[in-house]
N, C-alpha and C positions, 0 to 999 in steps of 0.2 A: 504495500500501500504508501502507496506515491506521498509524500509529507510538502504537503502546499509550502512555498516562496511569495510569498508576497513584497514585492519595491511599493515602498508609501514616499510619493513626490513630496520634497519639502520646496520651499520658494519666496521667500522674504514677505509678509505678510499670510502666512495660513498659517494657521494656529490651533486650525484640531488634529494637526498628525496624529500627536502624540495617542488621543482617544482610537483615529482610525489605528491603527499601528495598536492598541492592547484590544480592541473587537477581534481582529485576526490571531493574537495570538493566544487570550484566552482557548482559540477552540486547535488549536494546537500546530500554528500556523506558524515556523522561521521569514522571521521578519524583518526587512530592513529597510531603512530609513539614508533616503540620501536626498542632496539640492540638485535640484533639476537644472545646476550646471554642471553637473558634473555624470548627467545620462548626456546633453549636448555635448561631450567633450568625447562619452565613448557611449554610442547612440545605442552595438550591442547590451551591453546591459542590460539590456532592458532583455533580452533575450532568454537568460539566461531565468529568470524566475516566472512562476504560471499564474501570476495576477497585478497588476497594476493599479495601484490605488493616487484618484485623489482627492485630497481632505475637501473641506471644506474651512472656510477661511474668507482672507482678504488681500491673493496678491499684487503682487506690486498695488498692493494700497486702492486696486476697485482703480487704477490711471483709464484714462478714454474711458471705460466700461467694464463692469463684472469680468472678470474670467481675459480679459484682451491681451493682455500684454505675454501674460503665461500661455496663450491657444496662438501664440503668433509665432512664440517665442518655438515652442512645439512641431507645430507646420510649419517653418521652416525650416530646421533643422531631422524632425522626427517623423514625417508621412508616414516614408515608407517602411520605419522600421516598425511604425505602432502599426502601420496595413498587416505586415510579414509577422507582428506579432500575434494579434487577431487569428489572421488566417493559418494559424500554422495550432488555433489549441488556447490560445493568451485570454483572459480575463480583465472585465476593466474595470472600474466603480471609481462614479464623480458621483459625487456629495457636495449637493450646494454649487459653491465658487468651485466643485472639482466637473461640476456638473454641464458650469456657466464657461466650463471652457471648452468641452467635449461637445457640443452643440457646436462654440464656436470654429474646431477643429471640421467638425463636419461627422467628425465619429462618430456620431446620433444626430436625427434618427437618423439616419446612413442608409438614405435609399436611394441614391448614386455614388459611385464610383469614381476616382477616388477618392480618396479624406482630402478633404480641403473645399468642397462642395456647403455653407451652409445654408441649410434648408428650414431651420426655427431661431424661434433666439428668445432668450427670457430676461424680459424688458420690466420696463419698471414697475412695483406697485400700483394695480388702482388708486390706493390708501393715497398715494403718495408718502407715505414714508414707509420708517423698519419695519416690520413685521416682529413679532418676537413671540411666541407665545405656543400650544400643544395643540397637531391638528388630527382631526382623523385622516384614516386615507383606506378605503379600499380595491382589493385589488383586481388589475380590471381582467389579468395576464399571467399566466404561470407558467407561460414559454420560457421566461427569466431564468437563467442557472438558480440566481440569489434570491428568488421568491420559494421555488420547492409548492409546499404545501400551506404556506401562511394564510392565514387569513387576514379581516380586516383590524385594524393595528391603528395606534395611539404612535407617535413618534411630536419629534418638538422642530418649529422653524428657527430660520435666524436669517431674513435677507430685507434687500431692499427691491433688489431687480428676480421676482423670480416670477412674471406673468407670462406663462408661453404661450407666442403667437407664430404661428405661420407665414413659409414663406408665400405659400400661396389656396387655396383652395383646395388643391389637386392635392398636395402636400398633408395637407387637410385628412383626407380623404384615404387618404394611402396610410397613412399613419393608422387609420381603423382597420381598414380592407386589410393589410399586409400582420396586423401582431403587433405591433410598436409602444402601447399604453400599457406600462404595466400599473403603475398609482392611480389613481384620483383622489380626491378634493370630499367629505363626503356631508354630509349635515346631522342635526342628529339622531335623526330621524335613519341614518343610515342609507340616504337615498345620495345619488347625485350630488354636491354643493355647485348649484345656481348664482350665488351671490355672495359675499359680505358680511361676514366675516368667516365663515365655514369656507369660503373660497377664500382662503387669504390675500390671494395675489389680483384674483381676477383673470387666472389663468384656461384660455381658450378649450371649453369642452371640461371641464376644473384635473386639470392632465400633473399629474404634479411625478412623473416617474415615465424614463421614455428604455428603450431596448434595439438594437442590433436584429438584423437580418439572422442574427448567429444566436442569436437569447445570450450571448455570454457577457455583453456589454453593459451595465449599469447604467445610471445619471439619473436620481430624483432631488429635489431641494428637499424634503425633511430633512434629519440628524438621525441615522438609524445608530450611528455613532455616540448619542446621547443620550442613548434609552438601551443602555447594554442589562442595568440592574432594574429592580423593579422598583427598589427607593428613589429609583429616576423621579421616578413621576411624580406631580405636587401633590396627588390624590390619593397614596399609598395609605396616609392612617387611618383613610376616610372608607377607604374601596378595603383595606385590611383588618381592620381592627379587631385586635388581639389577636392575628393570625398571624401577623410579621407579614414583609414586603416575600413576594416572591424572587428565589434566587439568579432568574435570571427578564427582565427588557424585553419589551417589543422588537425591538430590533439588534437582539440578539442573535437571532434564525436567521437574519442576510447573510452575519460574516459565518452561521456557522454551514451557511448551503453551499456556497462559495466553496470552503471547504473540504466538506463534504463530496462534492463533483471531482473537483483534482485531485480528492483520492483513488475516487474512484475510476475516473477514467485519465492521466496521465500519467 
């Protein structure tokens, strides 16, 4: 059985790399944290790992736009290596700022090849402010290897540019026809959230996460890395009164599913 090897990418302003690393480590993965400059200097380093993880934060201060500078660096120097990595069975996970970089790279939703064609964007929230709270998510597709048999879940968000929009109506149609939508925001009744605040950023069709054609690339705005333990949820004392919080939080399953897939398939 293969032990998963994970490369967590860092850059100035990224601030969730420790949580991302821990999420994989607690599932038995060997994790290496590397600054993007190292990968730019030696692109083939990526091919020595099974998973590439792009954490949340504010890469390069989100100068110009969220994830823009990081995506430009990676697209300029790593596009061919990234494409080879995915084609050879690699997994990619981008959370929040990492998701923003992946859509700017064109790795998600990846309707057209090669990497570099941006088909969707994550732009300013409709509230015109930073949104920081827990949201409900519905699993829209189980095709992505990170999802497995996960059910609806609650995760925290923290972003100002999370509203997903499409380049065209045809792109929107293909997202659904080709089963690229992994998560949707839900309202209090468990229905797809069309309005604020249940849809915290105004995303088209309440889309909170996407995958590519392989199902091995996941990008999502909510943070599973901030929900690894049961006591991370702000209502754990109310919901589990007298019993203590569950050992695992709702975000832990995504890391475990990725590690299990690598162990079984690589």
